[in-house]
C-alpha positions in Angstrom: 16.1 -18.6 -23.8 18.8 -16.9 -25.9 21.9 -19.2 -26.2 24.2 -16.6 -24.7 22.0 -16.7 -21.6 22.1 -20.5 -21.1 22.5 -22.1 -17.7 25.6 -23.9 -18.9 27.5 -20.5 -19.2 27.1 -20.0 -15.4 28.3 -23.6 -14.7 31.4 -23.1 -16.9 32.6 -19.9 -15.1 34.3 -19.2 -11.8 35.5 -16.3 -9.7 35.0 -12.7 -10.9 34.2 -14.0 -14.4 31.2 -15.8 -13.0 29.9 -12.6 -11.4 30.4 -10.6 -14.6 28.7 -13.3 -16.7 25.8 -13.5 -14.3 25.3 -9.7 -14.4 25.4 -9.6 -18.2 22.9 -12.5 -18.5 20.5 -10.6 -16.2 20.9 -7.5 -18.3 20.3 -9.4 -21.5 17.2 -11.2 -20.2 15.7 -7.9 -19.0 15.8 -6.6 -22.6 13.9 -9.6 -23.9 10.3 -8.9 -25.1 7.2 -10.4 -23.4 7.1 -12.4 -20.2 10.8 -13.1 -20.0 11.6 -9.4 -20.0 9.1 -8.7 -17.2 10.4 -11.6 -15.1 14.0 -10.1 -15.3 13.0 -6.5 -15.4 15.6 -4.5 -13.4 16.9 -7.7 -11.9 20.2 -7.4 -10.0 22.8 -9.7 -8.5 22.6 -9.5 -4.8 25.4 -12.0 -4.1 28.7 -10.2 -4.4 30.9 -13.0 -3.2 31.8 -15.2 -6.3 32.4 -18.3 -4.0 28.9 -18.0 -2.5 27.4 -17.5 -6.0 29.2 -20.6 -7.3 27.9 -22.7 -4.4 24.4 -21.5 -5.0 24.5 -22.3 -8.7 26.4 -25.6 -8.6 25.7 -27.2 -5.2 22.1 -26.1 -4.6 20.2 -25.2 -7.8 21.9 -27.4 -10.4 21.6 -30.5 -8.3 17.8 -30.3 -8.4 16.0 -31.9 -11.3 13.6 -28.9 -12.0 12.4 -30.2 -15.3 11.0 -33.3 -13.6 9.0 -31.3 -11.1 5.4 -30.7 -12.1 3.8 -27.3 -12.5 1.9 -27.9 -9.2 5.0 -28.5 -7.2 7.0 -25.6 -8.6 4.0 -23.2 -8.4 3.1 -24.2 -4.9 6.8 -23.9 -3.7 6.9 -20.4 -5.2 3.7 -19.4 -3.6 5.0 -20.6 -0.2 8.1 -18.4 -0.7 5.9 -15.4 -1.4 3.9 -16.1 1.7 7.1 -16.3 3.8 8.3 -13.0 2.3 5.0 -11.3 3.2 5.6 -12.2 6.8 8.7 -10.0 6.9 7.0 -6.8 8.1 10.2 -4.7 7.7 10.4 -5.5 4.0 6.9 -4.1 3.4 6.2 -7.1 1.1 3.0 -7.9 3.0 1.1 -5.1 1.4 1.2 -7.0 -1.9 0.0 -10.3 -0.5 -3.8 -10.9 0.1 -4.6 -13.8 2.4 -5.2 -16.8 0.1 -8.2 -18.0 2.2 -10.0 -14.7 1.4 -9.0 -14.8 -2.3 -10.4 -18.4 -2.6 -13.7 -17.4 -1.0 -14.1 -14.3 -3.2 -13.4 -16.4 -6.3 -15.9 -19.0 -5.2 -18.5 -16.3 -5.0 -17.7 -14.7 -8.4 -17.4 -18.1 -10.0 -15.3 -17.3 -13.1 -15.5 -19.7 -16.0 -13.5 -20.3 -19.2 -15.9 -18.0 -21.0 -14.7 -15.0 -18.8 -11.7 -12.7 -19.0 -10.3 -11.7 -15.6 -8.2 -8.6 -14.7 -6.6 -7.3 -11.5 -5.5 -3.7 -11.9 -3.4 -3.9 -8.7 -2.1 -7.4 -9.3 0.5 -7.6 -6.5 2.0 -11.1 -6.7 -0.8 -12.4 -8.8 -2.9 -14.2 -6.2 -6.4 -13.3 -7.5 -5.3 -14.2 -11.1 -3.9 -17.6 -10.0 -7.0 -18.6 -8.0 -9.4 -17.5 -10.7 -7.4 -19.5 -13.3 -7.4 -22.5 -11.0 -11.2 -22.2 -10.5 -12.0 -21.9 -14.2 -9.6 -24.9 -15.0 -11.4 -27.4 -12.8 -12.9 -29.3 -15.8 -9.8 -28.8 -17.9 -10.0 -32.4 -19.3 -13.4 -31.5 -20.9 -12.1 -28.3 -22.6 -11.4 -28.0 -26.3 -8.0 -26.8 -27.6 -9.2 -23.2 -28.1 -10.5 -23.0 -24.5 -7.2 -24.4 -23.2 -5.3 -21.8 -25.2 -7.7 -19.0 -23.9 -7.0 -20.1 -20.3 -3.2 -20.2 -20.8 -2.8 -17.0 -22.9 -5.8 -14.6 -22.5 -7.9 -15.6 -19.5 -6.1 -13.4 -17.0 -4.4 -10.0 -17.1 -2.8 -7.9 -14.4 -1.3 -4.5 -13.9 1.3 -3.7 -11.3 3.1 -0.5 -10.6 6.1 -1.8 -8.6 8.9 -3.4 -10.7 9.9 -6.0 -8.2 6.4 -7.1 -7.4 5.5 -7.3 -11.1 8.5 -9.6 -11.6 7.1 -11.9 -8.8 3.6 -11.9 -10.4 4.9 -12.7 -13.9 7.0 -15.5 -12.5 4.2 -16.8 -10.3 1.9 -17.1 -13.3 4.6 -18.7 -15.5 5.4 -21.4 -12.8 1.7 -22.2 -12.7 1.5 -22.9 -16.4 -0.1 -19.5 -17.3 1.5 -17.6 -20.2 4.7 -18.6 -22.1 8.3 -17.3 -21.6 8.5 -16.0 -25.2 4.9 -14.9 -25.4 3.3 -11.5 -24.5 3.4 -10.7 -20.8 0.1 -11.0 -18.9 1.4 -8.5 -16.3 1.7 -4.9 -17.4 4.2 -2.8 -15.5 2.6 0.6 -15.2 0.2 2.8 -13.1 -3.4 1.6 -13.7 -4.8 4.9 -12.7 -3.1 7.0 -15.4 -5.7 6.4 -18.1 -8.5 4.2 -19.4 -6.8 1.2 -21.1 -9.6 0.8 -23.6 -10.1 -2.9 -22.9 -13.0 -4.3 -20.9 -13.1 -7.5 -18.9 -16.1 -9.6 -17.6 -14.5 -10.1 -14.2 -12.5 -7.7 -12.0 -10.9 -9.0 -8.8 -8.6 -6.7 -6.9 -7.1 -5.7 -3.5 -5.7 -2.2 -4.3 -2.9 -0.8 -2.1 -4.1 0.7 1.2 -2.3 4.0 1.0 -4.8 6.8 0.7 -3.1 9.2 -1.6 -2.0 8.9 -5.2 1.4 10.4 -5.7 4.3 10.7 -8.1 8.0 10.4 -7.1 10.4 13.1 -8.4 14.1 12.7 -8.2 16.1 16.0 -7.8 19.5 16.8 -9.1 21.0 15.7 -5.8 19.4 12.2 -6.2 17.0 12.7 -3.4 13.4 11.5 -3.9 10.3 13.5 -3.1 6.6 12.5 -3.4 3.9 14.8 -4.5 0.3 14.0 -3.9 -1.8 14.3 -7.1 -5.4 14.3 -8.1 -6.4 11.9 -10.8 -8.4 13.6 -13.5 -10.0 11.4 -16.1 -13.0 12.0 -18.3 -14.4 8.6 -17.4 -14.2 9.3 -13.6 -17.2 10.6 -11.7 -15.0 12.6 -9.2 -11.6 14.1 -9.2 -9.6 13.2 -6.1 -6.2 12.1 -4.8 -7.8 9.3 -2.7 -6.2 6.2 -4.2 -9.0 3.8 -3.1 -11.8 5.9 -4.5 -9.8 6.2 -7.8 -9.3 2.4 -8.0 -13.1 1.9 -7.5 -13.7 4.4 -10.3 -11.1 2.7 -12.5 -12.7 -0.8 -11.9 -16.1 0.6 -12.8 -14.6 1.8 -16.1 -12.8 -1.4 -17.1 -15.7 -3.7 -16.2 -17.7 -4.9 -19.2 -21.5 -4.6 -19.3 -23.0 -7.4 -17.1 -19.5 -8.0 -15.7 -18.9 -8.9 -12.1 -16.4 -7.1 -9.7 -15.1 -7.9 -6.2 -12.8 -5.3 -4.7 -11.2 -5.0 -1.3 -11.8 -1.5 0.1 -10.9 0.1 3.4 -13.7 1.5 5.6 -13.2 5.1 4.5 -14.5 4.2 1.0 -17.8 3.4 2.6 -18.2 6.5 4.8 -16.0 9.3 3.5 -18.0 12.4 2.6 -17.6 14.9 -0.3 -16.3 13.1 -3.3 -16.8 9.7 -1.5 -20.5 10.4 -1.1 -20.8 11.5 -4.8 -19.1 8.3 -6.0 -21.3 6.0 -3.8 -24.5 7.6 -5.1 -23.4 7.0 -8.6 -22.4 3.4 -7.9 -25.8 2.7 -6.4 -27.5 4.2 -9.4 -25.4 2.8 -12.3 -24.3 -0.5 -10.9 -25.9 -3.3 -8.9 -24.0 -3.0 -5.7 -25.5 -6.2 -4.2 -23.1 -7.5 -1.5 -20.7 -6.2 1.1 -18.5 -8.4 3.3 -17.2 -6.7 6.4 -13.8 -8.3 7.0 -12.3 -9.0 10.5 -9.2 -7.3 11.7 -5.9 -9.1 12.0 -5.9 -10.9 8.7 -3.6 -8.5 6.6 0.1 -8.1 7.0 -0.3 -4.3 6.7 -1.2 -3.0 10.1 -4.2 -0.8 10.9 -6.4 -2.2 8.1 -10.1 -2.3 8.5 -11.4 -3.5 5.2 -14.4 -4.9 3.3 -15.1 -6.6 0.1 -17.5 -4.8 -2.2 -19.3 -6.9 -4.9 -21.0 -5.2 -7.7 -22.2 -5.8 -11.3 -22.1 -3.4 -14.2 -25.4 -2.9 -16.0 -26.6 -1.1 -19.2 -27.8 2.5 -18.8 -31.4 3.1 -17.5 -33.2 5.8 -15.6 -34.1 3.7 -12.5 -31.3 2.8 -10.0 -29.8 -0.6 -10.5 -29.1 -1.3 -6.9 -32.3 -2.5 -5.4 -30.9 -4.2 -2.2 -27.5 -4.3 -0.6 -26.8 -7.5 1.5 -24.2 -7.0 4.2 -22.4 -9.9 5.9 -20.6 -8.9 9.2 -17.6 -11.1 9.7 -15.9 -8.5 11.9 -18.0 -8.1 15.0 -17.0 -10.6 17.8 -14.4 -12.2 15.4 -10.8 -12.2 16.5 -8.0 -13.3 14.1 -4.2 -13.0 14.2 -1.7 -13.8 11.5 0.0 -16.6 13.5 -2.0 -17.8 16.5 -5.4 -17.8 14.9 -5.1 -17.1 11.1 -8.1 -16.8 8.8 -8.8 -20.0 7.1 -11.1 -20.8 4.2 -13.7 -22.6 6.4 -14.2 -19.3 8.4 -15.7 -17.8 5.2 -17.8 -20.8 4.1 -21.0 -19.4 5.7 -20.6 -16.2 3.8 -20.0 -18.1 0.5 -23.2 -20.1 1.2 -25.2 -17.0 1.9 -23.8 -15.3 -1.2 -24.6 -18.2 -3.6 -27.8 -19.6 -2.1 -31.3 -18.2 -1.7 -30.7 -15.1 0.4 -32.3 -15.1 3.8 -31.5 -12.7 6.6 -29.7 -14.1 9.6 -27.7 -12.9 12.6 -24.7 -11.8 10.4 -26.5 -11.3 7.1 -28.8 -8.4 6.6 -30.2 -6.5 3.6 -30.9 -2.8 3.1 -33.1 -1.4 0.3 -32.0 1.4 -2.1 -34.2 4.1 -0.5 -32.9 3.2 3.0 -29.3 3.4 1.7 -29.7 6.8 0.0 -31.4 8.2 3.1 -28.4 7.4 5.3 -26.2 10.4 6.2 -23.6 10.8 3.4 -24.9 7.5 1.9 -22.8 5.8 4.6 -22.4 2.1 3.7 -20.4 1.3 6.8 -23.4 -0.5 8.4 -23.3 -2.4 11.7 -26.0 -3.9 13.8 -24.3 -6.6 16.0 -23.3 -5.7 19.5 -19.7 -6.2 20.5 -19.9 -9.0 23.2 -16.6 -7.9 24.7 -18.3 -4.8 25.9 -20.7 -6.8 28.1 -18.9 -10.1 29.0 -15.6 -9.1 30.7 -15.0 -12.6 31.8 -14.6 -13.9 28.2 -12.3 -11.4 26.6 -10.0 -12.4 23.7 -6.4 -13.3 24.5 -4.1 -10.4 25.5 -2.1 -10.6 22.3 -5.3 -10.4 20.3 -6.5 -7.3 22.2 -3.1 -5.7 21.9 -3.1 -6.2 18.1 -6.7 -4.9 17.7 -5.7 -1.8 19.8 -2.7 -1.2 17.5 -4.9 -1.6 14.4 -7.6 0.8 15.8 -5.0 3.5 16.6 -3.3 3.1 13.3 -6.5 3.4 11.4 -7.5 6.4 13.5 -4.2 8.2 12.7 -4.8 7.6 9.0 -8.2 9.3 9.3 -6.8 12.2 11.3 -4.1 12.7 8.7 -6.8 12.9 6.0 -8.8 15.5 8.1 -5.7 17.6 8.7 -4.8 17.5 5.0 -8.3 18.5 4.0 -8.2 21.4 6.5 -4.8 22.6 5.3 -6.1 22.5 1.7 -9.0 24.8 2.5 -7.1 27.2 4.7 -6.5 30.6 3.1 -3.0 31.9 3.7 -2.4 35.6 4.7 -0.4 36.1 1.5 -3.3 35.0 -0.7 -5.6 37.4 1.2 -3.2 40.4 0.8 -2.9 39.7 -2.9 
């Protein structure tokens, strides 16, 4: 920490001078290289009352012995704050927070080790990176110095577009003993989809943002912002589209190393959308081993209207025959009812899936497999596969609780509106205007 940014300087000032000093310290720290600069990137003082700022610094923060608190305590406390922030629907913070029970189950399936390198191209607050690091560090006492240094400095990497969220992710990693304040940042603040970064990783874990369109924000002379949808055109991409989810799948396919493993959360439209979506799915089934699909229940994400899945696939060297021989689908959605508060998703709810994933695969009520030829023969190579019957359609005496039904209705309608919007946009794009006909 630069001497002019020391904590003591804040303790020694009062009144307006304290506010000015605090602002200057934030500005100075934001200009620092590496992790420190990302943590304080565009940071602002939100407390305009000097008396309240003084009380926060002296009476609340300074009285705690933070140096004596272990990494586990500080890291867990920070994670809890992020979780509470995600519950604030109005702030929109929930879109950057993936349920930790789901993350832990996915990581248990992928099973990253100290020999891996892990990346999340849509890092959010860093949940996937933290859990992967924790998983690979289970036998830390048996690791040599080089392996420990790899875990601390090179094992994980993340990219996050939103400044405020990137700050949270960088701080989250730092408080968990990953990276160093003066070392290079493990969180890059940029748009992952702009270009191929050139690097390759053995594991990719990600829950990309659920918005359908990639867009750029333009600020006019009057200061007003406008967003313009854009298609992402890259030489390494199979298709050119403005669909953000399809583009993230393509990006992940690029940055995954040969024989690498990927697990990515995708909305239903990635599984069934025609046109460029069908083209991409055909290529994935041919060039990658798309071996597992987990159909997620509704009511587990803070963002409303989300019907999502986890797609697991491995990257393979080029060959003529298709790499996907069989896709195993686990249906955790049908006849499952979760809510964020009354009945939240817990890790034990996913244990059966993890056992099916890691054990000798045998078909069961919720776990079915589908061969390559069967998948290719489906209309538009639709991977949105169901076979269980919804019991609520038959047993009216054992319906879910009213609040669960209401939440599921809201999510169904929200998801439907998103799909209708996509259809309307596609129709508008293909409509020939009278002016263009006359010309």
